[in-house]
C-alpha positions as CSV (number, residue, x, y, z in Angstrom):
1,M,16.0,9.4,-9.4
2,F,15.9,5.9,-11.1
3,I,12.2,5.4,-10.4
4,E,9.8,8.2,-9.8
5,S,7.6,6.8,-6.9
6,P,6.9,8.1,-3.4
7,F,7.3,4.6,-2.0
8,F,10.6,4.0,-3.8
9,R,11.8,7.4,-2.6
10,Q,10.9,6.4,0.9
11,A,12.9,3.2,0.6
12,L,15.9,5.1,-0.8
13,D,15.7,7.7,2.0
14,Q,15.8,4.9,4.5
15,L,19.0,3.5,2.9
16,I,20.6,6.9,2.9
17,S,19.7,7.6,6.5
18,V,21.7,4.6,7.8
19,A,24.7,4.9,5.5
20,E,26.7,6.4,8.4
21,Y,26.4,3.1,10.4
22,V,27.6,1.0,7.5
23,D,31.4,0.6,7.4
24,V,32.0,0.2,3.7
25,P,33.2,2.7,1.0
26,A,30.6,5.1,-0.3
27,G,30.7,3.4,-3.7
28,T,29.2,0.3,-2.3
29,I,26.2,2.2,-0.9
30,E,25.8,3.8,-4.4
31,R,25.5,0.3,-5.9
32,L,22.7,-0.5,-3.5
33,K,20.6,2.5,-4.6
34,I,19.6,1.1,-7.9
35,P,18.1,-2.4,-8.5
36,K,20.4,-4.9,-10.2
37,R,17.7,-5.9,-12.7
38,T,14.2,-4.7,-13.6
39,I,12.1,-6.8,-16.0
40,T,8.8,-5.8,-17.5
41,V,6.8,-8.2,-19.7
42,S,3.5,-8.1,-21.5
43,V,1.2,-11.0,-20.6
44,P,-1.5,-11.8,-23.2
45,V,-4.4,-13.8,-21.8
46,R,-7.3,-15.4,-23.5
47,L,-10.4,-14.6,-21.4
48,D,-13.3,-16.9,-21.0
49,N,-15.4,-14.9,-23.5
50,G,-12.8,-15.5,-26.2
51,E,-11.3,-12.0,-26.1
52,T,-7.6,-11.5,-25.6
53,R,-6.5,-9.0,-22.9
54,M,-2.9,-7.7,-22.3
55,F,-1.6,-7.4,-18.8
56,L,1.6,-5.8,-17.6
57,G,3.9,-7.9,-15.4
58,T,7.1,-6.8,-13.7
59,R,9.9,-8.3,-11.5
60,V,12.6,-6.3,-9.8
61,Q,15.7,-8.0,-8.5
62,H,17.3,-5.5,-6.2
63,C,20.4,-7.4,-5.2
64,L,21.6,-10.9,-5.9
65,T,24.9,-10.7,-4.0
66,S,23.7,-12.7,-1.0
67,G,22.0,-15.5,-3.0
68,P,19.0,-15.9,-5.3
69,G,16.4,-13.2,-5.3
70,K,13.5,-13.8,-2.9
71,G,10.2,-12.0,-2.7
72,G,6.5,-12.1,-3.3
73,L,4.4,-11.9,-6.4
74,R,1.3,-9.6,-6.1
75,Y,-1.7,-9.2,-8.3
76,G,-3.6,-5.9,-8.0
77,P,-4.9,-3.0,-10.1
78,H,-2.4,-0.6,-8.7
79,V,0.7,-2.6,-9.0
80,D,3.5,-0.5,-10.5
81,Q,7.3,-0.5,-10.9
82,G,7.9,1.9,-8.0
83,E,6.0,-0.1,-5.5
84,V,7.7,-3.4,-6.6
85,A,11.2,-1.8,-6.6
86,A,10.7,-0.4,-3.1
87,L,9.5,-3.7,-1.8
88,A,12.5,-5.5,-3.4
89,M,14.9,-3.1,-1.7
90,L,13.2,-3.7,1.7
91,M,13.4,-7.4,1.2
92,S,17.2,-7.1,0.7
93,W,17.5,-5.5,4.2
94,K,15.1,-8.0,5.7
95,C,17.2,-11.0,4.4
96,G,20.3,-9.3,5.6
97,L,18.9,-8.6,9.1
98,L,17.8,-12.3,9.4
99,H,21.1,-13.6,7.8
100,L,19.2,-15.5,5.1
101,P,21.1,-16.5,1.9
102,F,18.8,-14.5,-0.3
103,G,18.8,-11.1,-2.1
104,G,15.7,-8.9,-2.3
105,A,13.2,-9.2,-5.2
106,K,9.5,-8.5,-5.8
107,G,7.1,-8.9,-8.7
108,G,3.6,-8.2,-9.7
109,I,0.9,-8.1,-12.4
110,Q,-1.4,-5.1,-12.9
111,C,-4.8,-6.7,-12.8
112,D,-7.9,-7.2,-10.7
113,P,-7.9,-10.8,-9.6
114,T,-11.3,-10.5,-7.9
115,T,-12.9,-10.1,-11.4
116,M,-11.1,-13.0,-13.0
117,S,-12.1,-16.6,-13.2
118,I,-9.9,-19.4,-12.0
119,G,-9.2,-20.4,-15.6
120,E,-8.2,-16.8,-16.5
121,L,-5.9,-16.5,-13.4
122,E,-4.3,-19.8,-14.3
123,R,-3.6,-18.8,-17.9
124,M,-2.3,-15.4,-16.8
125,T,0.0,-17.0,-14.2
126,R,1.4,-19.6,-16.6
127,R,2.1,-17.1,-19.3
128,F,3.8,-14.7,-16.9
129,T,6.0,-17.6,-15.7
130,E,6.9,-18.4,-19.3
131,E,7.8,-14.8,-20.0
132,M,10.0,-14.8,-16.8
133,M,11.8,-18.0,-17.5
134,P,15.1,-16.4,-18.5
135,F,15.2,-14.5,-15.2
136,I,14.0,-17.0,-12.5
137,G,15.3,-20.3,-11.1
138,P,15.9,-22.0,-7.7
139,N,19.4,-20.4,-7.6
140,V,18.4,-17.2,-9.5
141,D,15.0,-15.8,-8.2
142,V,12.4,-17.6,-6.1
143,M,8.9,-16.2,-5.9
144,A,6.3,-16.5,-3.1
145,P,2.7,-15.4,-2.5
146,D,1.8,-11.8,-1.7
147,M,-1.4,-9.7,-1.9
148,G,-3.8,-11.1,-4.5
149,T,-1.9,-14.4,-4.9
150,N,-2.0,-17.6,-3.0
151,E,-0.6,-21.2,-2.7
152,Q,-2.6,-22.3,-5.8
153,I,-0.9,-19.7,-7.9
154,M,2.5,-20.8,-6.6
155,A,1.6,-24.4,-7.6
156,W,0.9,-23.2,-11.2
157,I,4.3,-21.5,-11.3
158,Y,6.0,-24.6,-9.9
159,D,4.3,-26.8,-12.5
160,T,4.9,-24.5,-15.5
161,Y,8.6,-24.1,-14.6
162,S,9.0,-27.9,-14.0
163,M,7.3,-28.8,-17.2
164,T,9.4,-26.4,-19.2
165,M,12.6,-27.6,-17.6
166,G,11.7,-31.3,-18.0
167,A,12.4,-32.0,-14.3
168,N,10.6,-31.6,-11.0
169,C,11.8,-28.4,-9.3
170,P,9.7,-27.6,-6.2
171,Q,12.2,-25.1,-4.9
172,I,11.4,-22.7,-7.7
173,V,8.7,-21.1,-5.5
174,T,7.7,-21.1,-1.9
175,G,4.3,-20.8,-0.3
176,K,3.1,-23.9,-2.3
177,P,0.4,-26.3,-0.9
178,V,1.8,-28.9,1.5
179,A,0.5,-31.5,-0.9
180,V,3.1,-30.4,-3.6
181,F,6.2,-30.0,-1.5
182,G,5.1,-26.9,0.5
183,T,6.0,-26.6,4.2
184,L,3.9,-26.8,7.3
185,G,3.5,-23.4,8.9
186,R,4.1,-21.2,5.8
187,K,0.6,-19.8,5.5
188,T,0.5,-18.5,9.1
189,A,4.2,-17.7,9.4
190,T,4.0,-13.9,8.8
191,G,1.1,-13.3,11.3
192,A,2.6,-15.7,13.9
193,G,6.0,-13.9,13.5
194,V,4.3,-10.5,14.1
195,V,3.0,-11.8,17.4
196,Y,6.3,-13.3,18.4
197,T,7.9,-9.8,18.0
198,I,5.1,-8.2,19.8
199,E,5.8,-10.5,22.7
200,E,9.4,-9.4,22.8
201,A,8.4,-5.7,22.6
202,A,5.9,-6.2,25.4
203,K,8.7,-7.5,27.7
204,E,10.6,-4.3,26.9
205,K,7.6,-2.1,27.7
206,N,6.6,-4.2,30.8
207,L,3.2,-4.8,29.1
208,R,1.1,-7.9,29.9
209,L,-0.7,-9.1,26.8
210,V,-3.4,-10.6,29.0
211,D,-6.2,-7.9,29.0
212,A,-4.2,-5.6,26.7
213,T,-6.0,-4.0,23.7
214,A,-5.0,-4.3,20.1
215,I,-6.1,-2.7,16.8
216,I,-5.3,-4.5,13.5
217,Q,-5.6,-3.1,10.0
218,G,-5.9,-5.9,7.5
219,F,-7.7,-9.2,8.0
220,G,-5.9,-11.5,5.5
221,N,-3.2,-14.0,6.2
222,V,-1.2,-11.6,8.3
223,G,-3.9,-9.6,10.2
224,A,-6.3,-12.5,10.8
225,V,-3.5,-14.8,12.1
226,A,-2.2,-12.0,14.3
227,A,-5.7,-11.4,15.7
228,R,-6.2,-15.0,16.5
229,N,-2.8,-15.4,18.2
230,L,-3.2,-12.2,20.2
231,H,-6.7,-13.3,21.2
232,E,-5.3,-16.6,22.4
233,R,-2.9,-14.7,24.6
234,G,-5.7,-12.9,26.3
235,C,-5.6,-9.7,24.2
236,R,-8.8,-7.8,23.5
237,I,-9.1,-6.9,19.8
238,T,-10.9,-3.6,19.6
239,G,-10.3,-2.6,16.0
240,V,-10.3,-4.6,12.7
241,A,-10.2,-3.6,9.1
242,D,-10.1,-4.9,5.5
243,V,-11.0,-3.6,2.1
244,S,-14.6,-3.1,3.2
245,G,-13.7,-0.5,5.8
246,H,-12.3,0.2,9.3
247,Y,-14.3,-0.9,12.4
248,F,-13.9,-0.1,16.1
249,R,-15.7,-1.7,19.1
250,K,-14.5,-0.5,22.5
251,E,-15.6,-3.7,24.2
252,G,-13.7,-5.8,21.7
253,F,-14.7,-8.2,18.8
254,D,-15.5,-11.9,19.1
255,V,-12.4,-13.0,17.2
256,P,-13.4,-16.7,16.7
257,A,-16.7,-15.5,15.3
258,L,-14.9,-13.1,13.0
259,L,-12.6,-15.9,11.7
260,A,-15.6,-18.2,11.2
261,H,-17.4,-15.4,9.2
262,M,-14.3,-14.9,7.0
263,E,-14.3,-18.6,6.0
264,S,-17.5,-18.1,4.0
265,N,-17.4,-14.4,3.2
266,P,-15.0,-12.3,1.2
267,T,-14.9,-9.3,3.6
268,L,-15.8,-8.3,7.2
269,E,-18.7,-6.0,6.0
270,N,-21.7,-8.2,6.8
271,Y,-20.5,-9.5,10.1
272,D,-22.9,-9.0,13.1
273,C,-24.1,-5.5,12.0
274,I,-20.5,-4.4,11.8
275,T,-21.5,-1.3,9.8
276,S,-22.5,0.4,13.1
277,D,-18.9,0.1,14.2
278,R,-17.5,1.8,11.0
279,V,-15.0,4.6,11.5
280,T,-12.7,6.6,9.3
281,L,-9.1,5.5,8.7
282,E,-7.8,8.3,10.9
283,E,-10.3,7.5,13.7
284,F,-9.3,3.9,13.5
285,F,-5.5,4.5,13.9
286,T,-5.9,7.1,16.6
287,Q,-8.0,5.1,19.1
288,R,-6.3,4.4,22.4
289,C,-4.8,0.9,22.5
290,D,-1.7,-1.0,23.7
291,V,-0.8,-2.6,20.4
292,L,-1.4,-1.2,16.9
293,V,-0.8,-3.5,13.9
294,P,-1.0,-2.0,10.4
295,A,-1.0,-5.2,8.4
296,A,-2.5,-4.1,5.1
297,L,-1.0,-1.6,2.6
298,E,2.1,0.6,2.6
299,R,2.0,4.3,3.5
300,Q,-1.2,4.2,5.7
301,I,0.1,6.3,8.6
302,D,1.3,9.7,7.5
303,G,2.7,12.8,9.1
304,E,-0.8,14.0,10.1
305,I,-1.9,10.7,11.8
306,A,1.4,9.9,13.5
307,P,1.2,12.6,16.2
308,K,-2.3,11.4,17.1
309,L,-1.4,7.8,17.7
310,R,-2.2,6.5,21.2
311,C,-0.6,3.1,21.2
312,R,2.3,1.8,23.2
313,I,3.6,-0.7,20.5
314,L,3.4,-0.2,16.8
315,A,4.0,-3.5,15.1
316,E,4.4,-3.1,11.3
317,G,2.8,-6.2,9.8
318,A,2.7,-4.6,6.4
319,N,5.7,-3.4,4.4
320,G,6.3,0.4,4.7
321,P,3.0,1.3,6.5
322,C,4.5,4.6,7.8
323,T,5.5,7.4,5.5
324,T,8.8,9.2,5.8
325,E,7.1,12.1,7.7
326,A,5.4,9.7,10.1
327,D,8.6,7.9,10.7
328,L,10.4,11.2,11.6
329,F,7.8,11.8,14.3
330,L,8.0,8.3,15.6
331,R,11.8,8.4,15.7
332,E,11.6,11.5,17.9
333,H,9.0,9.9,20.2
334,S,10.5,6.3,20.4
335,E,10.3,6.4,24.2
336,D,6.5,6.8,24.0
337,I,5.8,4.4,21.1
338,F,7.9,1.3,20.6
339,V,8.1,0.7,16.8
340,I,8.7,-2.9,15.6
341,P,9.9,-2.1,12.1
342,D,8.6,-3.9,9.1
343,I,11.8,-5.7,8.1
344,L,11.8,-7.3,11.5
345,C,8.1,-7.5,12.4
346,N,6.8,-9.3,9.3
347,A,9.9,-11.4,8.5
348,G,8.2,-14.6,9.6
349,G,7.0,-15.2,6.0
350,V,10.5,-15.0,4.4
351,I,12.0,-17.1,7.2
352,V,9.6,-20.0,6.6
353,S,9.9,-19.5,2.9
354,Y,13.6,-20.1,3.4
355,F,12.8,-23.3,5.4
356,E,10.5,-24.4,2.5
357,W,13.3,-23.8,-0.1
358,V,15.8,-25.8,2.0
359,Q,13.3,-28.6,2.4
360,G,12.7,-28.6,-1.3
361,I,16.4,-28.9,-2.1
362,Q,17.0,-31.7,0.4
363,M,13.6,-33.5,-0.2
364,Y,13.5,-33.8,3.6
365,F,10.5,-32.2,5.3
366,W,10.1,-31.0,8.9
367,T,7.2,-31.2,11.4
368,G,5.1,-28.2,12.2
369,D,6.7,-27.9,15.6
370,E,10.2,-27.9,14.1
371,V,9.2,-25.1,11.7
372,D,7.7,-23.0,14.4
373,S,10.6,-23.6,16.8
374,R,13.2,-22.5,14.2
375,L,11.0,-19.5,13.2
376,Q,10.9,-18.3,16.8
377,Q,14.6,-18.9,17.2
378,L,15.5,-16.7,14.2
379,L,13.0,-14.0,14.9
380,R,13.7,-13.6,18.6
381,R,17.5,-13.6,17.9
382,A,17.0,-10.8,15.3
383,F,14.9,-8.8,17.7
384,A,17.6,-9.1,20.4
385,S,20.3,-8.0,17.9
386,T,18.2,-5.0,16.8
387,L,17.3,-3.9,20.3
388,G,21.0,-4.2,21.3
389,M,22.0,-2.1,18.3
390,A,19.4,0.5,19.2
391,K,20.5,0.8,22.8
392,K,24.2,0.8,22.0
393,N,24.0,3.6,19.5
394,N,21.0,5.4,21.1
395,V,18.9,5.1,17.9
396,D,15.3,4.0,17.3
397,M,14.5,0.4,16.3
398,R,14.0,1.1,12.6
399,T,17.4,2.7,12.3
400,A,18.9,-0.2,14.1
401,A,17.2,-2.8,12.0
402,L,18.0,-1.1,8.7
403,A,21.6,-0.5,9.7
404,L,22.1,-4.2,10.6
405,G,20.4,-5.3,7.4
406,V,22.1,-2.9,5.1
407,H,25.5,-3.5,6.7
408,K,25.2,-7.3,6.1
409,V,24.3,-6.8,2.4
410,A,26.9,-4.0,1.8
411,E,29.7,-6.0,3.5
412,E,29.1,-9.0,1.3
413,K,29.0,-6.8,-1.8
414,F,32.2,-5.0,-0.8
415,M,34.0,-8.3,0.0
416,R,33.1,-9.8,-3.3
417,G,34.3,-6.8,-5.1
418,L,33.3,-5.2,-8.4
419,Y,33.5,-7.4,-11.5
420,P,35.4,-7.0,-13.8
């Protein structure tokens, strides 16, 4: 295998599993199994104490047939090439499913951003950008925030690239602050999109979100926004989790109070004696609820946990939260648990990133209502297409979504041909 990684193997297995639904020669599928380009760079950074530390940065561009690469940049101690390559591949299918003019890409730096000062983060980000200059550009590869990064880091990349090129180029990254040519609605787009797809799934399951129960793993930009939006729709949030632990409260949490707590605290841990609500990861996922939203890390629900799930809708706010073994079980029990697959459920972020890229090119900016309206239009249309494909071919939602996404990318690659 090109990259030895459980997550990359999982992404590759997904591609192979839907090949029969993609009407292109086998050689085209073979071309999609290996990323087009993998870049690894060393990133020397002068720390505040005067020492120099070396960090390892990577960027994987899986496919550039459909347009420039598009995908997040994450900072974390466990970032590795396999993780990044798998996420880049998933982004290709996501852009294909949504008919966005992008190819899949992903990047990261192996570091612990929580232990670094603002100055150290800025110097690392700018040096990484400089090292990546030959491989990025508004028509080559466009980065966005991910775990461990934010709009400030995107602003530093935008500035570094523009200063090096000698011209203002806001479309080099998305997820920037609104003050420097970002777009309204980008920060909340992924979490809002998760809830829009849950609404569509609830219609299919004849589930009223008013008084429904939801459990959400992850309380960052995705999980916290999803919790707020579900709460506003009358949903009772009985489970929440972040890096400090997993917490369950049968009567439900006070979501506005949780959100207020997070404005001045790094984790959920010290909220309202929350330690008394602490449960294990398995206990958290297997509590009875109407909606379960894994919105944290990949490979959280495995083959042992999947048969114990007691939810009606599983909305994958994170990328690849279910292992291959878990997915096999869920596929066989799709009538009991309606899975909203990751490349559909969490696509709100890349959709609004596309909107920001377009606005940056045109230098014409939309209102928040325009952004949200167009986000809903694209997501609900993709949900309908996926559901239609699933019913027509009697397959589960993940197979349908992957088949549609892979087919779009493979067809474009086949039609363009093989050069030379």
